[in-house]
N, C-alpha and C positions, 0 to 999 in steps of 0.2 A: 504494500500500500504506500505509494509514493507520497511524500509530504510536499504539499504545494504552498508556497508563501501566500499569506493572506494580505494582499495589498490590491489597491484598486485597479491598476493597469493590468496586472496578471489576471484578475478576475474578469475584466472586460474581454481579454483574449479568449478566456475559457468559455464564455457564454455566447460568443458571436454567432455560433451556429444557430442560435435561437432568435437572432435579431435581424434576419434578412427580410425586412419589410419596408414599406414606403411606396409612394407613388412612382410612376414611371413616365418618362418623357423622352422623346427622341434625342439622341446624342451620338457622338462618334462611336463607331462599332469596332470591336476587336478584330484585327485582321492580320493574317499571315499569308493571305492569298496572293497569287501571282497572276499577271496578265496572261491569259491563254495564248496570246500571240508572241509572248516573249521567247526568244531563242534560248534553248538550254543546252544544245549540243549541235554538232555538225558532223556528218558522215559523207566522205567523198564530195565535199562542197555543198551537200544538201542539208538544210537546217532541220532540226527537230524542235518543235515548239512545245511550250508547256501544255498547251491544249492537246497536242498529240499524246503526250505522256499521260494526261488525265483520261483520254479516250481509249487508251490501249487496254485490251481485255485482260491481260495478265497483270500489269502493274498499276493500271488505273484505280482499281478498288483499293489497293494498298496505299496509294497516294491520298485518296479521299479519307481513308481511315486515319492516316497520320495527320491530315489537316484537321479532322474532327478533334483528335486528342490535343493538338497544339492550341487550337482555338478555345476549346473548353478549359484547358489548364490555364491559359492566359486570362480568360474571363474570370474564372474562379479565384485566381490570385488577386486580380484587380478588385473584384467585388469584396473579397475578404478584407483586404487592406483598406478599402474605402469604408467598410462597416466599422473597422477598428478606429479610423480617424473620426467618423461621425460620432461614435459612441464616446470617445474620449472628449470631444468638444462639448457634447451635451452634458457630460458629468462635470467637466470643468466649469461650465456656466452655472450648474447647480451648486457647486462648491463656492464659486465666486459670489453668488447671491447671498451667501452666509458669511462672507468675509474670510474664507478659508481656502487653503490649497486643496487640491484633489486628495492628496494623501491624508491631510488633516481631517477633511470631511469624511473620508472613508473610515478612519479609525474612530472618530468621535460621534458621527451621526449615523453612519450606515451599518458598520459591523455590529454595533450595539443593538440593532433592531432584531437580531436573531439571538434568542437566549441559548445558553449552553444546553446541548442535547441531554436528555435523561438517559439513565442506564438502560431503560427499556428500548429506547430508540437505537442506542449503540448496539445492543444485543441483536436487534432485528437486522441492522446493517451487517453485523458480523455473520449472521446466519445466511444472509443473502449472498455474501461474497466469500463464503467459506472455502470455496475451491481455490481462491487466490492467496489464502493464508499460508505463509511459510510453515513447513512441517515442524512440529514441536512447540509451536507458539499458541498459547491459549487466549481466550477472550480477555482475561485479566491482564495478560502481558501487553496486549495491544490496545486496551481500553482508551488511554489518552489519545492515541493516534486515530482511533476509530471515531471518537467524539469530534475531533477536529475535522475528519473527512465528512461526517454528517453535517457539521456546521457549514463547511465549504459548499456542500451540495445545496443547502437551503439558501445560502448567500447567492449562489449562481442562479438558482431559480428565481429568487426575488429580484436580482439584478436584471435578468431578462425581462421580467414584467415591468420593472421601472423604466428600462430603456424603451420599451414599446410605448409606454405612456408619454415619455419625453419626446419621442419622435412625432407622436400625434400632436402634442402641445406645441412643438416648434415647427410644425408643418414640413417635416422632412420628406423630400421627394428625390428618390434615386433616379438619376438620369443616365446612368451607365447602361447602355442597351446590350442585351445578350447578342452574341454573334450569329450571323447567318451561316449555318453549317452545311457542308456538302451533303447532298442526299443521293441515295441510290434507289432507283426504282425497283421495287420487289413486289411481285403480285401477292396480295393477301389472300391466298388460296389454300384452303384446308380447314380442318376442324377449328372452330373458334369459340371463344367465351367472351361475354360482354356485348353490349349493344352495337349493332352495325353502324349506328350514328355517333359512336363515341368519338370525341375529338382526338384521341391518341390511339393509334394502332401499333401494336408490337408484333412483328413477325419473328417467330423463334425457329431457328434450325437446330435440331437436337438429335441425340442418340441415346436410346434407352439404356445402353450398357456403359455409357461414358460416366465415370465417377464425378467429373466436373459438372456434368449436366445434373447428376443427382444432387450435388452440393448446391446448385443454383435453383433447384426445384422449390424449396421453401421460400427463397427470395422472391421468385415470381408469384408464388401463392400470396405472399404478404402484399406485393404490389397490387394484385387483383382485389384483395380485400380492402386495402387502404384507399384505392381509387375506384371503388365500385361505381359502375355507371359511366365512368370517364375514360376507361381503357378497354380496348378490345384486344384480346390475345389470339393470334393465329399460329397454329403449330404446323411446321413442315419438317419432313424427315431428312436426316443427313447421317445415316449410319456409316461409321468409319470402318475401313477394310480390316483393321487389326482387332476389331471387336467381333468375334465369331458368331455371337448370338444377336447382334444388333440388327442385321438385315431382316431376319425373320421376325424379330420383335416389332420392327417398323411395319412389316406386312400385317402382323396380327392386329396392330392398332388400326390400320386401314380397314381390315375386315370388320373390326368392332364398330368402326364409324358407320358402316353400312346399316348397322342396327341401332344407331344413336347411342352407342356405349363407348365411344372413344375415350372420354375423359375418365370414366371408371377404370378402364384397362390401363390407360396412361398412368393414373395414380398408383395402381397395383404394381405395375412394372417398376416404377421409380422406387417404390417401397421394398422391392425384392430384386435389386439389380444383380445379385449374385446367383439368382436362380431364374434364368431366362431360356431354358431349353424348351423345345416345342411342347412337350407334355406339361411343363409349368405354365406356358402361355395359355394352353387350353383350359387348365384348371382355373387360372385367374379369370378367364373369360366367362366360364360357367358360373363362378361366384358373382361376377358382375351382372349376371342375368341375361346373357345372350342366348339365342337359339343355338345350341351346341352343334347340331347337325349342319346348319348353314355355315357357322363359323369354321368348323373343322374342314369342311369342303373348300371353303375360301382359302384357308391358310395352307392346306396340303397341296392345292393346285398351283400355288404361286401366282395367282391372278393379279395380285396387288404389286408384284415386283416392278412392273413398268411405272406404276404411280409413284413408288418410292424413288425410282431412278430419275423420274421427271423432277421431283423435289430436289434431289441431289444436284442435278444439272442446273436448276434455277439458282440454287445456293452458290455453286461454284462460279456461275456467271456474275453473281453479285459480289464476289470476293471472299466467300466463306471457304476456309481451308482447315477448319477445326470446329469443335463444338464445346459449349454452346455458342451460338452467334445470334445477335438480336438486331433488328432494325426498328427503331422507334420513330415512326413517321418517316422512315427512310434513312435515319441517322444510324450508322453502323456502330454497334458496341460488341466487342469481341471478347469471348471468354467468360469464365465464372467471375463476375464482378460483385463487389459489395452492394447491399441494398441501396445505400445512399447514392451510388452512381446511377442506378436505374431510376431512382426517385428524382434526382436532379434532371435527368433527361426528360422524364414525364412532366415535371414542373415547368421546364423551359417551353415544352410544346403547349402546355395548357395556357401559359402566359401569352404565347403568340396567338392562340385561338381566341383568348379573351380580349 
């Protein structure tokens, strides 16, 4: 349990993730883009333009992916530092109005608003974070540090609420506009969840045997829960060659989709990634309530193989070369990423639609 200094500026930095609000107005956009007509190379006297690089089927998607990362990283850095500056100025004004420096105000006016945590609160915190406690250390050994951690958490929460109020009071309007990100056209074709009219569509290319896809499964479930009605999820198959059971698992999911049981089988396979032999698939399908005779015939015949291959072809054309891969309104996100990264992409799109 790392001890963090209790002073105003450190606390501002800690709570900024909860302070990204305020009005929006047009302003300069983050940009690392190049002129498509700019010459980037020459072969036998013939120029290669940046536009040609972007349009190339092999390297173009990789260029767009790199641009998305560069633009979003730059914007996130700018926005985070802007929020830090705004928060500091608001708090300095609050302290100045009382004739104090920021540090004086923090120690005499703000930190005293949170009483010392009780033993019961400290014990609850200890139980919640027990897995992080060094071996051999008891609650009594750590109680002073735990109480400080509980107080810091309350101060963070209260500071976030205070800054929201100060932003409203001082009419803070953030004019730093999110970047226009390169988009890749990917057909939203396949089993889907969420309304067809949702402002955000996520097209997912996945592999039922891929451990990274399994790791991302609860992340996507949380996104769908947190943004219910605002996000549509479309699933497309991309079984990898070195996963021996992935191809047949994808076909099984397509067979289940014919009976409107795709998501039931999808969930069962991700919950049992180590057992995806054909007999296992048939068992999961039966439990999901499919017509076993129709499902078994579909799976054994290989009639869905072409459909799976069509998904793979579409994914490769869009730049997918591993799983999982996501396109959030066409913005490419590659790999098993943290929830916050998907959330930020969704939020950016919602703000554009709003």
